[in-house]
C-alpha angles and dihedrals in degrees: 000000000000117000114233117231133187130205115224136179123201144141119254120185088341096308120115113231133191114188139162111220140172106276097237104047122117126244086247092058091047093050097045107028103030103030097030096228100147100180092087104080132209109224116152102353092219103079097259104109106042095221089126097051114146131168116246117185089339098311127107111239137172106250091204090064098046125082112234089232088065088068091070109127094001138117114243128190124191129181089268088065097055102077133020117225110302091349101095124197113250088248091057091046092051093050091051095045094047093047091240091145126077120142089004099220095117095034100091091053092047091049091051093047089050093047091052091048093051092048092056099031113025094182105037123182122226093267092053090048092050092049093047094057097033091102093054117086122205123184099182116038106043119231100262092074091045094050090047090050092052091050090047091048089055090055092047092049091049091049091049091050091049094048 
């Protein structure tokens, strides 16, 4: 039996990609196994934990639930695209400064959910923050530090925009 493949073109972290992939693989498999971007984590594989959260055309999505072929023609951002070297994104800085990172497994997904929130709602209220990270599970940190980090990230992003 011949395996079906599909050719797709998309932007990931600002880089244009053209790849031919097996038709049924997930966006998570493409990102990790084909492209070698290991920041996007596989947790549950059923969209319940948020460890695989990426941003597609400005919206946070679970990469484990999306077919890679659905990325065709789209803009994708993973955690590797947030900061550049030692120049961290304000979201990353806030999570570090507010001690919202412990083991780090959930952190990439939380960072991407936060980034997507702040792109659509630069000055979120507590309810918006809570809803934005509701799909991201953390077993180590506790959510108070995470919620504080998201609020702090919003302030840092506003300050950066106004500079």
